[in-house]
RODO-2510 file (C-alpha; in nm, 4 decimals, decimal comma):
residues 364
     n   res          X          Y          Z
     1     x     0,0000     0,0000     0,0000
     2     x     0,2771     0,2402     0,0951
     3     x     0,4703     0,1638    -0,2238
     4     x     0,1590     0,2320    -0,4298
     5     x     0,1041     0,5620    -0,2497
     6     x     0,4644     0,6710    -0,3070
     7     x     0,4688     0,5842    -0,6756
     8     x     0,1334     0,7453    -0,7467
     9     x     0,2250     1,0634    -0,5589
    10     x     0,5422     1,0940    -0,7645
    11     x     0,3503     1,0376    -1,0874
    12     x     0,0782     1,2934    -1,0173
    13     x     0,2963     1,5748    -0,8843
    14     x     0,2912     1,7221    -1,2310
    15     x    -0,0860     1,7509    -1,1954
    16     x    -0,0396     1,9886    -0,9038
    17     x    -0,2684     2,0036    -0,6024
    18     x    -0,5463     1,8233    -0,7888
    19     x    -0,3443     1,5032    -0,8028
    20     x    -0,2453     1,5306    -0,4391
    21     x    -0,6051     1,5844    -0,3266
    22     x    -0,7130     1,2872    -0,5381
    23     x    -0,4744     1,0505    -0,3595
    24     x    -0,5726     1,1936    -0,0233
    25     x    -0,9400     1,1354    -0,1037
    26     x    -0,8722     0,7726    -0,2040
    27     x    -0,6876     0,7068     0,1206
    28     x    -0,9628     0,8823     0,3171
    29     x    -1,2132     0,6309     0,1781
    30     x    -1,0411     0,3413     0,3579
    31     x    -1,2650     0,1989     0,6298
    32     x    -1,1372     0,3012     0,9721
    33     x    -1,2366     0,1639     1,3108
    34     x    -1,1454     0,2388     1,6741
    35     x    -0,8908     0,0081     1,8393
    36     x    -0,8715     0,0150     2,2178
    37     x    -0,5340    -0,0117     2,3865
    38     x    -0,3270     0,0888     2,0864
    39     x     0,0143     0,2406     2,1684
    40     x     0,0593     0,6027     2,0550
    41     x     0,3539     0,6644     1,8248
    42     x     0,6686     0,8318     1,9552
    43     x     0,8215     1,0954     1,7314
    44     x     1,1272     0,9627     1,5521
    45     x     1,0786     0,6076     1,6807
    46     x     1,0069     0,2970     1,4697
    47     x     0,6429     0,2279     1,3811
    48     x     0,4910    -0,1150     1,4540
    49     x     0,1900    -0,2091     1,2417
    50     x    -0,0132    -0,5221     1,3139
    51     x    -0,1143    -0,6941     0,9889
    52     x    -0,4159    -0,9230     1,0326
    53     x    -0,5519    -1,1672     0,7783
    54     x    -0,9124    -1,2293     0,8832
    55     x    -1,0908    -1,5581     0,8086
    56     x    -1,4352    -1,3998     0,8549
    57     x    -1,7007    -1,5400     0,6173
    58     x    -1,9439    -1,2509     0,6620
    59     x    -1,8963    -1,1503     0,2971
    60     x    -2,0094    -1,4912     0,1628
    61     x    -2,3348    -1,4452    -0,0307
    62     x    -2,3604    -1,7109    -0,3049
    63     x    -2,3001    -2,0863    -0,3578
    64     x    -1,9720    -2,0221    -0,5377
    65     x    -1,8313    -1,8349    -0,2404
    66     x    -1,9620    -2,1012    -0,0023
    67     x    -1,7721    -2,3647    -0,2012
    68     x    -1,4549    -2,1548    -0,1994
    69     x    -1,4553    -2,0172     0,1550
    70     x    -1,7129    -2,2012     0,3638
    71     x    -2,0610    -2,1318     0,4965
    72     x    -2,0959    -1,8281     0,7267
    73     x    -2,3757    -2,0097     0,9122
    74     x    -2,1422    -2,2908     1,0215
    75     x    -1,8077    -2,1084     1,0182
    76     x    -1,9034    -1,8219     1,2435
    77     x    -1,7017    -1,5508     1,4146
    78     x    -1,3584    -1,4549     1,2948
    79     x    -1,0024    -1,5546     1,3671
    80     x    -0,6718    -1,4043     1,2640
    81     x    -0,5497    -1,6436     0,9949
    82     x    -0,2347    -1,4328     0,9604
    83     x    -0,0624    -1,2361     1,2379
    84     x     0,2383    -1,0275     1,1374
    85     x     0,3944    -0,7279     1,3081
    86     x     0,5518    -0,4954     1,0515
    87     x     0,8247    -0,2639     1,1856
    88     x     0,9039     0,0444     0,9775
    89     x     1,2094     0,2542     1,0625
    90     x     1,1663     0,5862     0,8760
    91     x     1,5160     0,7120     0,9624
    92     x     1,6992     0,4167     0,8061
    93     x     1,4276     0,2816     0,5708
    94     x     1,4505    -0,0594     0,7395
    95     x     1,1553    -0,2976     0,7147
    96     x     1,1135    -0,6079     0,9299
    97     x     0,8276    -0,8533     0,9686
    98     x     0,7738    -1,0770     1,2681
    99     x     0,5249    -1,3583     1,2074
   100     x     0,3427    -1,5029     1,5073
   101     x     0,2000    -1,8502     1,4323
   102     x    -0,1764    -1,8447     1,4667
   103     x    -0,1829    -2,1492     1,7000
   104     x     0,0536    -1,9961     1,9559
   105     x    -0,1028    -2,0640     2,2978
   106     x    -0,1089    -1,7544     2,5217
   107     x    -0,3161    -1,5876     2,7953
   108     x    -0,5991    -1,3838     2,6372
   109     x    -0,6694    -1,0584     2,8276
   110     x    -1,0212    -1,0297     2,9658
   111     x    -1,1008    -1,4006     2,9373
   112     x    -0,9337    -1,5289     3,2516
   113     x    -0,7691    -1,8069     3,0520
   114     x    -0,5434    -1,9036     2,7641
   115     x    -0,6149    -2,0010     2,4051
   116     x    -0,4652    -1,9986     2,0595
   117     x    -0,3716    -1,6399     1,9784
   118     x    -0,5927    -1,6346     1,6680
   119     x    -0,8989    -1,6636     1,8949
   120     x    -0,8189    -1,3206     2,0405
   121     x    -0,9451    -1,1657     1,7157
   122     x    -1,2948    -1,3122     1,7474
   123     x    -1,4451    -0,9884     1,8805
   124     x    -1,2185    -0,7589     1,6782
   125     x    -0,8596    -0,6325     1,6794
   126     x    -0,8581    -0,4641     2,0226
   127     x    -0,8178    -0,7876     2,2210
   128     x    -0,5547    -0,9166     1,9766
   129     x    -0,3577    -0,5928     2,0165
   130     x    -0,3695    -0,6264     2,3961
   131     x    -0,2726    -0,9937     2,3723
   132     x     0,0397    -0,9190     2,1695
   133     x     0,1396    -0,6213     2,3816
   134     x     0,0932    -0,8016     2,7138
   135     x     0,2448    -1,1370     2,6160
   136     x     0,5349    -1,0222     2,4008
   137     x     0,5897    -0,6586     2,4945
   138     x     0,5557    -0,5420     2,1336
   139     x     0,3926    -0,1960     2,1118
   140     x     0,1288    -0,1835     1,8375
   141     x     0,0911     0,1623     1,6811
   142     x    -0,1421     0,0774     1,3932
   143     x    -0,3610    -0,2078     1,2680
   144     x    -0,4377    -0,3199     0,9113
   145     x    -0,6971    -0,5921     0,8426
   146     x    -0,7504    -0,7804     0,5151
   147     x    -1,0159    -1,0407     0,4367
   148     x    -1,0257    -1,3082     0,1657
   149     x    -1,1810    -1,1052    -0,1206
   150     x    -0,9733    -0,8006    -0,0300
   151     x    -0,6535    -1,0019    -0,0536
   152     x    -0,7491    -1,1320    -0,3987
   153     x    -0,8473    -0,7875    -0,5240
   154     x    -0,5134    -0,6338    -0,4239
   155     x    -0,3186    -0,9098    -0,6026
   156     x    -0,5361    -0,8869    -0,9146
   157     x    -0,5016    -0,5079    -0,9251
   158     x    -0,1284    -0,5626    -0,9795
   159     x    -0,1972    -0,8063    -1,2607
   160     x    -0,0754    -1,0892    -1,0370
   161     x     0,2637    -1,1614    -0,8846
   162     x     0,5557    -1,3699    -1,0131
   163     x     0,6448    -1,6910    -0,8303
   164     x     0,8659    -1,9844    -0,9280
   165     x     0,7214    -2,3308    -0,8535
   166     x     0,9753    -2,6178    -0,8555
   167     x     0,7081    -2,8836    -0,7909
   168     x     0,3319    -2,9257    -0,8399
   169     x     0,1386    -2,8267    -0,5272
   170     x    -0,2109    -2,8894    -0,3975
   171     x    -0,4195    -2,8425    -0,0868
   172     x    -0,7779    -2,9663    -0,0920
   173     x    -0,8722    -2,7485     0,2050
   174     x    -0,7573    -2,4121     0,0645
   175     x    -0,8273    -2,5044    -0,3003
   176     x    -0,4634    -2,4767    -0,4096
   177     x    -0,3829    -2,6660    -0,7298
   178     x    -0,0620    -2,5683    -0,9108
   179     x     0,0302    -2,7951    -1,2029
   180     x     0,2530    -2,5635    -1,4099
   181     x     0,6163    -2,5472    -1,3043
   182     x     0,8662    -2,2623    -1,3249
   183     x     0,8271    -1,8862    -1,3028
   184     x     0,4672    -1,7797    -1,3664
   185     x     0,2092    -1,5125    -1,2940
   186     x    -0,0075    -1,5968    -0,9937
   187     x    -0,3466    -1,4261    -0,9731
   188     x    -0,5565    -1,3508    -0,6679
   189     x    -0,7417    -1,6801    -0,6147
   190     x    -0,4266    -1,8925    -0,6401
   191     x    -0,2256    -1,6481    -0,4277
   192     x    -0,4925    -1,6655    -0,1556
   193     x    -0,5022    -2,0459    -0,1664
   194     x    -0,1222    -2,0508    -0,1419
   195     x    -0,0896    -1,8263     0,1648
   196     x    -0,3847    -1,9997     0,3356
   197     x    -0,2517    -2,3528     0,2752
   198     x    -0,1880    -2,5506     0,5940
   199     x    -0,2293    -2,9000     0,4432
   200     x     0,0132    -2,8725     0,1527
   201     x     0,1114    -3,1667    -0,0690
   202     x     0,3904    -3,1546    -0,3271
   203     x     0,4464    -3,4002    -0,6147
   204     x     0,7943    -3,5511    -0,6223
   205     x     0,9376    -3,8819    -0,7490
   206     x     0,6014    -3,9952    -0,8826
   207     x     0,4024    -3,9466    -0,5624
   208     x     0,2213    -3,6814    -0,3603
   209     x     0,4050    -3,6038    -0,0373
   210     x     0,2756    -3,4184     0,2683
   211     x     0,4551    -3,0992     0,3605
   212     x     0,3679    -3,1823     0,7203
   213     x     0,4655    -2,8461     0,8745
   214     x     0,1257    -2,6725     0,8759
   215     x     0,1452    -2,3068     0,9829
   216     x     0,5262    -2,3052     1,0066
   217     x     0,5496    -2,3835     0,6360
   218     x     0,2611    -2,1530     0,5480
   219     x     0,4473    -1,8606     0,7041
   220     x     0,7350    -1,9258     0,4648
   221     x     0,4944    -1,9011     0,1700
   222     x     0,3501    -1,5785     0,3118
   223     x     0,6995    -1,4330     0,3296
   224     x     0,7611    -1,5241    -0,0348
   225     x     0,4324    -1,3533    -0,1206
   226     x     0,5319    -1,0218     0,0400
   227     x     0,8663    -1,0201    -0,1423
   228     x     0,6876    -1,0897    -0,4718
   229     x     0,4369    -0,8062    -0,4128
   230     x     0,7175    -0,5564    -0,3496
   231     x     0,8924    -0,6709    -0,6678
   232     x     0,5745    -0,6366    -0,8740
   233     x     0,4773    -0,2976    -0,7315
   234     x     0,8241    -0,1603    -0,8035
   235     x     0,8118    -0,2987    -1,1584
   236     x     0,5022    -0,0839    -1,2204
   237     x     0,6862     0,2324    -1,1132
   238     x     0,6021     0,4225    -1,4298
   239     x     0,2515     0,2835    -1,4822
   240     x     0,0003     0,5275    -1,3293
   241     x    -0,3015     0,3177    -1,4344
   242     x    -0,1681     0,0076    -1,2590
   243     x    -0,0782     0,2029    -0,9464
   244     x    -0,4159     0,3746    -0,9406
   245     x    -0,5885     0,0359    -0,9657
   246     x    -0,3641    -0,1001    -0,6901
   247     x    -0,4305     0,1930    -0,4596
   248     x    -0,8076     0,1842    -0,5155
   249     x    -0,8197    -0,1905    -0,4493
   250     x    -0,6249    -0,1323    -0,1299
   251     x    -0,8569     0,1479    -0,0212
   252     x    -1,1694    -0,0523    -0,1008
   253     x    -1,0781    -0,3799     0,0640
   254     x    -0,8459    -0,3089     0,3566
   255     x    -0,9431    -0,1703     0,6969
   256     x    -0,7182     0,0287     0,9306
   257     x    -0,7328     0,1746     1,2792
   258     x    -0,8892     0,5196     1,3183
   259     x    -0,5545     0,6828     1,3947
   260     x    -0,3846     0,5748     1,0711
   261     x    -0,4434     0,8974     0,8773
   262     x    -0,4074     0,9558     0,5013
   263     x    -0,1398     1,2141     0,5778
   264     x     0,0733     0,9565     0,7634
   265     x     0,0235     0,6995     0,4873
   266     x     0,1475     0,9468     0,2270
   267     x     0,4424     1,0460     0,4461
   268     x     0,5435     0,6836     0,5056
   269     x     0,4949     0,5992     0,1408
   270     x     0,7236     0,8760     0,0235
   271     x     0,9795     0,7787     0,2865
   272     x     0,9913     0,4164     0,1697
   273     x     0,9603     0,4751    -0,2043
   274     x     1,1803     0,2485    -0,4128
   275     x     1,2564     0,0071    -0,1290
   276     x     1,3702    -0,3274    -0,2714
   277     x     1,2278    -0,6626    -0,1648
   278     x     1,5786    -0,7557    -0,0493
   279     x     1,5411    -0,4867     0,2186
   280     x     1,2541    -0,6790     0,3772
   281     x     1,3775    -0,8901     0,6697
   282     x     1,1387    -1,1621     0,7898
   283     x     1,1411    -1,3364     1,1265
   284     x     0,9251    -1,6022     1,2916
   285     x     0,8519    -1,6401     1,6626
   286     x     1,0274    -1,9642     1,7765
   287     x     0,7720    -2,2207     1,8949
   288     x     0,7315    -2,5912     1,9602
   289     x     0,4291    -2,8182     1,9317
   290     x     0,2253    -2,9336     2,2313
   291     x    -0,1177    -3,0764     2,3157
   292     x    -0,3333    -2,8868     2,5676
   293     x    -0,6867    -3,0002     2,6481
   294     x    -0,6737    -3,2423     2,3566
   295     x    -0,5907    -2,9628     2,1093
   296     x    -0,2720    -2,9206     1,9091
   297     x    -0,1136    -2,5847     1,9919
   298     x     0,2218    -2,4098     1,9709
   299     x     0,4154    -2,2801     2,2692
   300     x     0,6547    -1,9857     2,2526
   301     x     0,9946    -2,1484     2,3151
   302     x     1,1957    -1,9633     2,5782
   303     x     1,4470    -1,8132     2,5905
   304     x     1,4498    -1,8159     2,2102
   305     x     1,1170    -1,6368     2,1626
   306     x     1,2187    -1,3609     2,4012
   307     x     1,5515    -1,3224     2,2193
   308     x     1,3743    -1,3053     1,8833
   309     x     1,1325    -1,0358     2,0009
   310     x     1,4178    -0,8446     2,1612
   311     x     1,6157    -0,8417     1,8359
   312     x     1,3019    -0,7332     1,6496
   313     x     1,2398    -0,4422     1,8858
   314     x     1,6062    -0,3433     1,8730
   315     x     1,5757    -0,2578     1,5024
   316     x     1,5761     0,1212     1,4811
   317     x     1,5597     0,1621     1,8604
   318     x     1,8166     0,3287     2,0823
   319     x     1,9659     0,1244     2,3703
   320     x     1,7520     0,1305     2,6832
   321     x     1,4388     0,2385     2,4980
   322     x     1,0858     0,1937     2,6364
   323     x     1,0192    -0,1009     2,4064
   324     x     1,3115    -0,3027     2,5428
   325     x     1,2129    -0,2291     2,9043
   326     x     0,8513    -0,3236     2,8395
   327     x     0,9563    -0,6520     2,6821
   328     x     1,1665    -0,7548     2,9817
   329     x     0,8850    -0,6799     3,2265
   330     x     0,5978    -0,8287     3,0295
   331     x     0,7526    -1,1566     2,9252
   332     x     0,8695    -1,2291     3,2798
   333     x     0,5235    -1,1852     3,4300
   334     x     0,3046    -1,3466     3,1621
   335     x     0,5228    -1,6087     2,9997
   336     x     0,6861    -1,7392     3,3148
   337     x     0,9763    -1,9727     3,2390
   338     x     1,3042    -1,8268     3,1262
   339     x     1,4273    -2,1451     2,9549
   340     x     1,2607    -2,3785     2,7094
   341     x     1,1092    -2,7011     2,8430
   342     x     1,1884    -2,8993     2,5265
   343     x     1,5172    -2,9850     2,3554
   344     x     1,6314    -2,7190     2,1043
   345     x     1,6004    -2,9684     1,8178
   346     x     1,2220    -2,9680     1,8726
   347     x     1,1952    -2,5888     1,8439
   348     x     1,1089    -2,4373     1,5061
   349     x     1,3060    -2,1190     1,4535
   350     x     1,3089    -1,8732     1,1608
   351     x     1,1555    -2,0732     0,8750
   352     x     1,3753    -1,9881     0,5750
   353     x     1,6897    -2,0801     0,7681
   354     x     1,5891    -2,4086     0,9295
   355     x     1,3102    -2,5248     0,6967
   356     x     1,4242    -2,4568     0,3394
   357     x     1,1444    -2,6776     0,1979
   358     x     1,2548    -2,6713    -0,1692
   359     x     0,9031    -2,7423    -0,2934
   360     x     0,7784    -2,4011    -0,1750
   361     x     0,7680    -2,1266    -0,4410
   362     x     1,0053    -1,8301    -0,4479
   363     x     0,9740    -1,4849    -0,6086
   364     x     1,1089    -1,4647    -0,9621
***
């Protein structure tokens, strides 16, 4: 979104104030909602934006959508299918993403108990924001929410993204079915099925093989998606029609917190214009699998999770900042143990480093 803003602003400057007001009006049309407990920004400090992929089926209205996404009468409520904290450092143009697996088991504020973290989104983003801030000490300054059709529309507005598939892939639950190999254009429906896939199978040596890593592997595919989007958006640098379509799709289908103003979006966009996908650093909260109450969940593996969050918050922050202090206090009181209770070889760390999974696609 920020790349699209930056490119379009640069392209319409020649149009004078009319072009500027047009972009401002498009960004003003984005749906905004109040988020309780959000952390106010500090001047000159990094900005942490919570990216939420919602699995809400409220939009489903015909048999085709029921077949693709499920029935809203049976699949009620909403959960955060994707949870990513995006850290932007305006001073140095650094961009980092920290993915939190959706099945991470944590205390949920206001419930008196613990659950998978994706359940914290059931009543909206406010509880999820509080959950992340209290359990991990990560200050959330803004929130962006995308749903299934919104995700597809943004990808299609770019004309698709380019991904290289070394093996055929399928997932009967998300609808993924890739039979063509090599670098190819991936449109919205396939891109959505790819980043939603948690039951992936790949075809190798004459047989279909289970990926077997569920959300851990899916996070790797989501990371590849973000790199591919940055590449595609930058390739359309001189195409005002494509950027206008991209920006309008973003404005129509995404939702943001009430404090994320058009003025700040434009400012951030201009500050990060031309950023390459290689500048995007992705991290994953270290976790290990467990069974609680008969349910498969993930547990934040200490001290590795705390170290990962600490390194994430250190990006763009001065030593001894508020973020670092908050992290030390919060994780001690809510997470408890300071060392992991499982052997390190059972902990899943940053996906691309420890789980190369050659069957997963890569940007091309």
